[in-house]
N, C-alpha and C positions, 0 to 999 in steps of 0.2 A: 518194617517200621522206618528204617533209614530212608528207603526209597520214597515212602509216603511223606516224610518230613522234607526231603529234597524237592519233591514235586510241589508241595505247598509253598515252600520258600521260593522256588522258581516262579510259580504263579504270582505270588505277592510281589516279587521283584519286577516282573514284567508289567504288572498292573501299575506299580508306582512309576516305572519308566515311561509308560504310555501317558499317564497323567501329567508327568513332568514335561514330556515333549509337547503335549497339547497346550499346556500352560505357557511354555516358552513361545510356541507358535502364536498363541493368542496375544501374548505380550508384544511380540515383534510386529504383528499386523495391526496393533491398536492404532486408531486414527491419530494423526498429528493434531494437537490443539490448534484451533484457528485463532490467529492474532486479531488485534483491534488496531485501528489506525485513526489518528487525528490529523486532519488537514486544516491548517490555519491559513487564511487568506487575508493578508494585510492590504488595505487600500491606502494609497499615498497620493497626496496632492502636489508634491513638489520634490525636487531633488534632495533638498535638505532633510526631508522626512525619510526618504529612501536611505540616505547615508546614515541616519541615526538608527534605523532598523538594522542595517548591515552591521554596524558596530556593536549593537546590543546582541544580535544573534551570534556573531563571531566570538566576541570576547566574554559574554556573560551568560546568555541563555543556553547555547549549545554545551558549554562546559558544565553548567548546572545539570543539564539533562544527562550528560555523561556520568556525573557523580551520582545521579539518581538511578543508574543502572541501565540507561538507554544508550547503547554504544554508537548507534548510527542514526543521524537525523538528516533529512534532505531539505535543502533550501533552494528554491528555483525562481527564475524570473522569465517573463515572456520574451520570445525571440524578437529581434528588431523589426521583422516584417509584420508582426502583429501590432499594427498602429493603434488599434482600439484599446489595447491594454498595456502596451510596452511602457515601462516607466511608471505604471500606476498600480501594479499588483505585485505582491511577493507571496509565494506559496511555501509553507513549511509542512513537511511530512514527518510525523512522529509515530513510530511503531511501538505497540505495547504487547507484551506476552499474554496479558489477560485484561479483562474489564476492571478487575480489582486494582491492577497497577495504574490504569488510567484514572480511576476514581481517587486514588491516594496521591497522585502527583502534586496537586496543590498543597497538600499537607506536607509532603516531602520538601518541596521548594520553600515553604514557609519556615521550615526548620533549618534551612541552609543559610547561615549567616553571611557567608561570602556572597551568595546570590542576592540576598536582601540588601546588603550594603552597596554592592557594585551596581545593582540594577535600579536603585532608588530614583535616579535622575530620569530614567525611562518610564518606570511604572507609576511614578508620582510627579510626572511633568506638570508644568503650569497649564491651566485650562486653556489659555490663549496661545500656547505653543506646544500642542500635542505632537507626539512622534508619528502619528498616523491619523487618517481620517476616521476609519473604523476597521475592525477586523471581524471576520466570521469564522465559525468552527463547523467542520463536518466530521462526524464520527462514523466510522465504517467497521464492518466485520469482514474478515478475509473469507473468500470463497472456499468451499470445501475442496475444490479442485486445485487450489494453490493456497494452502493454509498459512504459509509464512512468506514474507517478502524476500526477494533476492536482490542484492545490490550488484549492479553490473560493473564490469571493469573494462575501461577503454584506455587507449594510449593517445587518442586524439586530444588536442587542446580542449579545455573545458568550454571555451566559447563556441566550439564547433559542434559539441554534442547536442543531440536533440532528445529531450524527454517529453513524450506526448501524453498529457493527461486527458482522458476522455470521460465524458459524463453522458450516460444514456438515461433519459427520462422515459417513463411509460405512462400510458393513459390511465391505467388502473393498477391496483396492487396485484391482481391476478396475472396481468400481462408482465409485470415486473418479475414475478416468480418464474414465469415461463422463460423470460430472457436469461435469468440467472441459471436456470436449468439448461438452457442452450449452451452456456459456457461450461458448466460442470459435466452433466451427463451427455449433452449433445456433442461434445468434443471440440468446442471452439477454443478452449484453453490449450488443448493438445495440439491443435493446428498452429496456434501462435508459437508454441514451443518448438514444433517440428520445423518451422520456418525461421527460427532464430530471432524472434522479436525481442528477446531479453526483457520480459515483463518484470516490472518492479513489484506490482501487486494487482490483485483483482478484489474488489470489495463491495458489499452491499451497504448502501447508506442507511444508517440507523437514525441519525439525527442530522438534519440539513434543511435547506430552504427550497429544495426542488424535488421533494419526494412525490411518488416513489421513483427512485433512481439508483443506479449503480455507477461506480467509477473504477477506472483502472489506469495504469500507467505503463507504457511500453517505451523502450529506450533504444537509441541508435548512436553510432559513432559520429555520424554527421548527417547533413540533409540529404545527400545523395543516397546514403544507406537507407534512410527513412523512406524515400520515394521508391527505391527498388524493392524493399520489403513489402510495402503496401501493394505494389503492382503485382507481385507474386501471389500475395494473399487473395486479392480480388479475382484473379484468374484461376485459382486453385480449384480443382474439381470437387474436393471435399467441402469447400466453402459454398460453391455453386449449388451443391446438393443440399447442404444444411439450410441455407437461407430460403430455399424453395419449399421446405417442409411446412405443411399446413399448420401444424401446431405452434410454429414459431413466427408465423406471419403477424405483422403489426404489433410486435412486442416493444418496439422503440418508437416513441412519438417525437422525440427530439434528441439529436446527437450533437454534443458540443465538444469539439476537439480544441485543446490548448497546447501550442508548441512552446516548450520551455527550455532554457539552459540552466544547468546547475550553477550555483555561485562558486566562486573560487574557494570558499571555506566550507562548502557543503560536504558532509560525510559520504553522501551517496551520489 
């Protein structure tokens, strides 16, 4: 009787142990939630507007986002060699843990009396003296292959760092899906990682003016590092093999790279 009881107890214990192990393993391998990103692009017509946006971002908007639980926000400007956009555009990268956090941000900021009071001269500027010409919003969802953004760390001066924002447009939605697959399942993200491109994010554009498209940002300590990394990438056998695969041909109809510097007050 004792032996029977022991056997049944042992069987039950082992069964519970197996279930617990499987549960823990399942929990540990659960996919990391994909973040959402907003990219604001401010268009400015003159230096005075640029200065007003810098002051607003540095002293008012970024601190308000920090109070709202967004620890790191990136602010970037085109490098001097980009004469088409230098001095005319300011990019703001805002990461969100969920779409709900993104949707609730206006409500959170509206309840922040410090933000409302300090930012009034910017948000409620006179119609004939606006702080910008216009601004546009792009909403993205992080790729499955890189579900969360990574903030790089460099010792070079901020003015020397290169953050390259790239936008890939596709002729059709099906082609856009295949290009995203090329990054995730095809191994393009892994190749970037293996070559040390220090990517900030990869994301599918959910709302924007150039759909269907995706955007991503890679970062470098300086221009020489940027050039050396791309040279290595373009000659890498994995890339040569990947880009020749029939299923990934013609997935990008327009590629638009933007070379940027982070501002002195950017968190990223």
